[in-house]
N, C-alpha and C positions, 0 to 999 in steps of 0.2 A: 552654640556655631553653626549651625543649623539654621537660627534663629534670625544669624541674616542671608543667608542663601536663599538664590529663591531659582529657585527647579519646575521647569517641568516637562513631560513623560510627554511620546508629541504619538498617537496613532495612526498611519496611512490607511487609509480604505482601497484599497488595488486594485485594479477589472487585476482579476482568474488572468485576463491573458497579457498583462500588462509589459511590455518588456524591457531583455534585461534592465537597462539604462535608467529605467522612471524613476525608479533608487535613490541614483545616484542623481538625476538631477532634481530630487529636492530634497536629497541630502545640500546640494548649491542655490537650496532657496533658504535653508536655516541658515547654516555660514554668513548667507549676507545676515546675519540678524547675533549672532553671536562668534565666537570660535571656536569659543566651548562647547563645541557639542559632541552627543558619544553612539556613532549607529553602533543599530537592535538591527540588522536583518532577520528575516528576509522588509517588515513592513516601516519598524520602528526606529523611536530614537529620544532620548537622553539631550533635552536642550540646559546649561547652566548663563542666566540671563541675568544675574548679580552687575556683571558690570559694563551692562549692553544697559542699564535702565537709563543712566545718566546723554548716552551718547543721541539716545531717542526720544528721552521724556518721553518713556512711554513707560508702566509700571511691566512686571510678568503676564500682567493679560493683557494688556495690550496688545505685546511683544506676543508677541498667543493671537494673540485673533488676528494680526498680519499673517503669523503664517503659517494662520489655516484659508484666510481672504485669498492669500497669490497658491499656494496650495488646486485651494479650485480655480482659481481665473486662467491660472497661467495653463495646468496639468487636468483638472477635471479633477483632483484627490482628492473625496473628501476627507476632515482627518478629524480623531479627537483626543483628548485634552486633557490633562491634568500638575493641574501647580500649586506647590510644594516646597518647605524652605528642608526637602533634604527630596532626593530617590526615592526612596523607596514609599513612601508618601504624594510624591507623586503621580506613581505608577497605579499603585493603589486608588486614588484616584480616577483614573483612567481610565478603569476597570469597573472602574461606577457607576462611571459618566454612557446616557444614553450614547448611540449615532453617532457626530458631530457637536456632539458637544462638551461646550469646557467646565468639571473643575477645583476649585480652589479651594482646598483646604485653612489656609490663613496659614498664621503662623506663630499666633499666639498660645499658649499652656491648653486653654481655656478650647480653643478651638481645633487642637486636634485631638484631643484629652472626648468628645462626642464626637468627631465622626470616628474618633478609633476602638472605644474601650463596645461600640455595641457590633461588634460583626464578628461575627466567628472567628473560630481563630485561626481555619480552613482559610483566611482571608491574607493574615498576616505574614511578610515575605521570610523563608529560609523555612517552613511549615511547609513538610506533604504532610500524606495521606496519612506514616507509622508514628508520625508522632500527634494526630493528631489528636488521631485515638488515642494512646498512649493518657494523654494530654483529659480525651472525653471521659476516661475510664479512673479519673482521679474526678472527674466534677469542674472539670476546667473546659470549660466547650465557647467562653468571650475570648477578645481580652480584653476587657476589665477585669472578667475574673483573673487574666494574666498577668497581666499587672500587677493586680494590689500581690501577686504569692507573692511572698517570701523566694528570694535570688536559690537562697541555699535549698532549697527543698524543685525550685525545680534546679541545680546543678542535680538532687540524685536519685533524680528522674527521667535526667536526657544525659547527665551528662555535666564533665564539665563550664569542660565550648559554648559547648550546643542550650545549656542552662544559662550562660552568663548573651547567648548574642538572642535567646528568645526575651528577656529580658532587657536589655534594650529595645529589644523594639516597637514591643509590646507597651513602653513610652511613649515611640514617635520618633530615636533616633537613626540617625544612623549619617553615618558618617565617607559613605563612599562617595571621594566624588565624580561628580564627572571624568574623564581624561580622551582626548580629545583622539579620536587612529580612525581612520578609514574601513570601510571594508577589502575587503578582500585586495586588493592594486589591478585596476586594467586600465587598456584606450580601448578607445573606440570611437567612430566613426558611422552616419549615413551619409543613405541621398532619399532626398523622397522626390518625390519625382511631379512635373507642374498638372497633371493630368493621370490618370489609372491607367500604370503604359498595361501592352500586349507580347512584347516583342520582347523576345528574349532574348536577340542579340544587344538592348537595351540595358537589360534585366545586369547581361557580360562585361556593356560600358560599368556601368554604373556601380558593379566589385571588385572592378578595374582598378578605376579612381580609388578607392575608401581603403582596397588593402598598399595602390600608391600612396596613402596619403599615413595612414596604422604602420604603412614598416617607414619612410620620415620619417615620422614622432619618433619607434619603437628608436631609432636612430642617435636620431637627437639629443635622448635622452640617456643615450651607451646602452640600450637594454632590448632581449628580445622575449619574446615571448614562447610559454609551451604549451593552448589553445589555443584555438577559434571560433568562435558562435557564429552563426550568423541566424539573424530572426529578420522575416519575409511577411510582410503588415501588407494585406488585402486593400481592398477598396468596401469591402463589408463592415471591417475594424472590427476584426479578427488578426491573427496572424500565426507564425508558428518557426520553434527556433531549431537545431538541427546544433550539436559542438564537433569540433574529432580535435584529437593529440597529435599535434603534428608531429615526423619522424626523434625531431633533436629543432632544442628554442634552438627561433629567428627569428631575424630581423630584417634578412634578405624579399624586398616585396615580392621578387616575380616563384617568392614561395610560398607566400600567404595570399599572390593571386592567384597558385591551379588549387591549393588549403580551398577558398573558396570557393574560386570556377566546380569544383568534387561538393563540396557541401549542395549548392545551388544542386548540378545536378541530380544532387539523393532525392531533394523533393519528388523530383517528376511531370515538374511543372508544366499545362498546355494550354498557353492562351489562360492563361490564368493572366486576373485584373491584383499590376500589384501597389498599392501608392509607395512605399514605401520598404528601404533596403536599410538594412543597419549591417553590419560587422563590429563584433569584440575580441580584441584579445585579451587573453586571463594570464597569467602564471605568469608574472612580467618581474622577471630576474636580472646583471646586471652578465651587462656583454662581456670585461672580460675573463668572467669565470663559465662560457660558454662554454663549447667543446663545436669547430665543423668538424664536419666526416669530410674526407681527400677523395674527390674523384679523380677521372685521369679526365675527364670533360671539359675540354679547351673552352668553351663557350661559358659554360658558367663560373667559372675562375674572366673570361669574359667582359661579363657580366656585372661580377660583384665588383670591379674595376675602375667599369662606368658608373655604374650607383654612385658608388667613394664620390669622382669625378662632379656627378649632379648634383650632388648635395650637395659641397663646395660653390657647385652658383648662384643654386636656389637657394645656401645663405646670403650667400654676396646681391645675387638679382633678387628673389626673392620667390614663392613657392612656382608660379604660372612660371617662370623664364621653363622648365625643360618641365616635359611631361611625352607617356608616350602619344603615340603617335596614332590612335581609338580617338584619342581623347580629345584634339584638338578641332575646334570644330569648323570645319570646311564651307568657304568665303558660296556666297550664295548668287546663281549668275540672276 
């Protein structure tokens, strides 16, 4: 079965000041090449290109090159990758690759043995320092020597399950599938200014806009969020990020806007040149399971009623049909 699969492990070299949504944008690139990918936050991914080769008319190396070029061209992110017949070999190949390069192990047993056997036992998947030390005391220093050791001996040294797994891995086999799933569910929205923006009023206007957008998206999905994260990127390409847990899970735009304003105020920005602002909603859950704390404030109930009516209008006539007055462009004279 391993011989028929085409698995790639890709490691993204993210900048230290990367925005929270960059990793998810790179996952979107991967999804354009195969629906079978498994995110490994914060900066890696396993991809199963077995079914994509015929569709794109490229082998796994060609598809990996496509991912590598798109990540670099669209996001400026270099990629180091390994290609093999299973996840273990692909990850080991990526780990042994020079930065920005791709290493292909090959699918025939001779190529797998040539790659695996000379390597130290500590490089094998599932082997920690304690296991490596136990094996070294018995003269087993390389993956090749472990592969040649009888299964019974390894089970005597490490136990039945651990010995069997080591025996399997040392021969280059790994049955784990690539299991598609997404990282922690979240939604994000951002505003990129046409020029470096110094005006705090424009910053707050952008915050209002993206908080409204997030609230509308959450309500469309019938979800609520528990945490907001605000990222501000400056003219020099540096950025700062702050998060806040909300008093209660919500999709109410006014609550999201207040939290966004509070996060912005915590930055204490004075005449800062801001290039972009991004807001991310974390901890998503079903709105049906959320609880809203009742208040005696009639204006809150009125605002939520207006919000419901506005959502219906937007669903029928488009998202721009209704928006806060602050966001409406004033005609020039």
